[in-house]
C-alpha positions in Angstrom: 2.8 16.3 31.0 2.1 15.5 28.0 4.8 14.7 25.4 5.7 17.1 22.7 4.0 16.3 19.3 5.1 17.9 16.3 2.4 19.7 14.1 2.5 22.0 11.5 1.0 24.1 13.8 3.8 24.2 16.0 6.5 24.3 13.3 4.3 27.4 11.8 4.9 28.9 15.4 8.2 28.1 15.8 9.2 29.3 12.8 7.1 32.6 13.1 9.5 32.9 17.0 12.9 32.3 15.0 11.8 35.2 12.1 10.5 37.4 14.8 13.9 37.0 16.5 16.0 37.3 13.7 14.0 40.7 12.2 16.3 43.7 13.1 19.8 41.7 13.7 22.5 43.7 11.5 25.4 43.3 10.2 24.1 42.9 6.9 25.6 45.2 3.8 23.3 47.7 2.5 22.3 46.6 -0.2 24.7 48.3 -3.8 22.0 50.3 -5.0 20.6 53.8 -6.7 18.2 56.3 -5.4 16.5 59.0 -7.7 16.0 61.7 -6.1 12.8 64.1 -6.8 15.3 66.8 -8.0 16.2 64.4 -10.4 19.9 64.0 -8.9 20.9 60.3 -7.9 22.7 59.0 -4.8 24.1 55.6 -4.0 24.5 53.3 -1.0 28.0 53.7 -1.4 27.7 57.7 -0.6 25.3 57.0 2.6 28.8 55.5 3.8 30.7 57.9 7.2 27.0 58.7 8.4 24.1 57.1 9.7 21.4 56.7 7.7 17.5 55.7 7.8 16.1 53.9 4.8 12.3 54.5 4.3 10.7 52.7 2.0 7.0 53.9 2.6 4.2 55.1 0.2 1.6 58.1 0.1 -1.5 56.0 0.5 -0.1 54.2 3.5 -2.2 55.5 6.5 1.0 54.6 8.9 3.5 56.0 6.6 2.1 59.5 6.8 1.0 59.1 10.0 4.7 58.5 11.2 6.4 61.1 9.0 6.3 64.0 11.5 8.0 61.8 13.4 11.0 60.7 10.9 11.0 64.6 10.2 11.9 65.6 13.3 14.3 62.7 14.2 16.3 63.7 10.9 16.2 67.5 12.3 17.4 66.6 15.5 20.1 64.2 14.6 21.2 66.1 11.1 24.2 68.3 12.1 25.5 65.1 14.5 26.4 63.0 11.4 23.1 61.6 10.2 20.5 61.2 7.1 17.6 60.7 5.9 16.2 58.7 2.2 12.6 58.5 2.0 11.7 55.8 -0.6 8.5 55.7 -2.0 7.2 52.7 -3.6 7.0 52.0 -7.0 3.0 52.0 -7.4 2.8 55.5 -5.5 2.5 58.3 -8.8 5.6 60.6 -8.5 3.0 63.5 -8.2 1.7 62.3 -5.1 4.9 61.9 -4.1 6.8 65.6 -5.7 3.0 67.2 -3.4 3.6 65.2 -0.1 7.3 66.2 0.0 6.9 69.8 -1.0 3.3 69.9 1.6 4.9 68.3 4.0 8.2 70.6 3.5 10.3 67.3 3.9 13.4 68.0 4.7 15.8 65.1 3.9 16.1 63.4 0.2 13.0 61.6 -1.3 13.2 59.0 -4.0 10.9 57.8 -6.4 11.8 53.1 -7.0 10.1 53.6 -10.7 10.7 50.2 -11.6 10.9 48.5 -7.7 14.5 47.4 -8.4 15.6 49.5 -4.7 13.0 47.9 -3.2 14.5 44.5 -4.6 17.7 44.8 -3.4 16.7 45.7 -0.3 14.8 42.6 0.7 11.8 42.8 -1.6 10.2 45.3 0.5 6.4 44.7 0.4 5.1 46.2 3.2 5.4 49.7 3.8 6.5 51.1 6.1 9.8 49.0 6.1 12.5 51.0 7.8 16.0 50.2 8.2 19.3 52.2 10.0 22.7 51.7 8.9 25.7 52.7 10.2 28.5 54.5 9.5 30.1 51.6 7.8 27.4 50.7 5.3 26.2 47.9 7.4 22.0 47.4 8.4 21.9 47.6 12.2 18.1 47.6 12.3 14.7 47.0 10.1 11.3 47.9 11.2 8.7 46.6 9.7 5.8 49.0 10.7 6.3 52.4 12.8 9.4 52.3 14.6 9.3 53.2 18.8 10.8 56.9 17.9 12.6 56.2 21.7 14.2 52.7 21.0 15.2 54.2 17.6 16.9 57.7 19.0 18.4 55.4 21.6 20.0 53.3 18.6 21.4 56.7 16.5 22.3 58.1 19.5 24.6 54.6 19.7 26.0 54.5 15.9 26.7 58.2 15.7 28.8 57.8 19.3 30.6 54.6 17.6 
């Protein structure tokens, strides 16, 4: 057996493994932020407390986001009467008229926010990739982060566990 020889490649591989292991680790408080909703009202992260909430950063130009939206809707419909909520946050670069049109034509049943300044995405860990989805528990703690489409069966199990807590 050859002795281990540290290389840049090995270091990068170790960093990637560590990052993947830590991704989705919870118990970080949801950042203080204000969501500006399509109807002109606003909601703060403080107002999320008491509900399990899915915060989904998305864009109308993101094919994965558009593709997962029916499952996001189905998840909302399944749990909304049990203390669950969803906020879909459109990215700063997404034209507001596209977001409004998408929300209306797809009949999105949950809150849709537009991050006009990019401040919300920045507060939530400088979100760059869409979709990026956070699950926030009733106490306002981030318990899971997904980059890319979540495994919805796993997500439903997590939501049920958090709702029961």
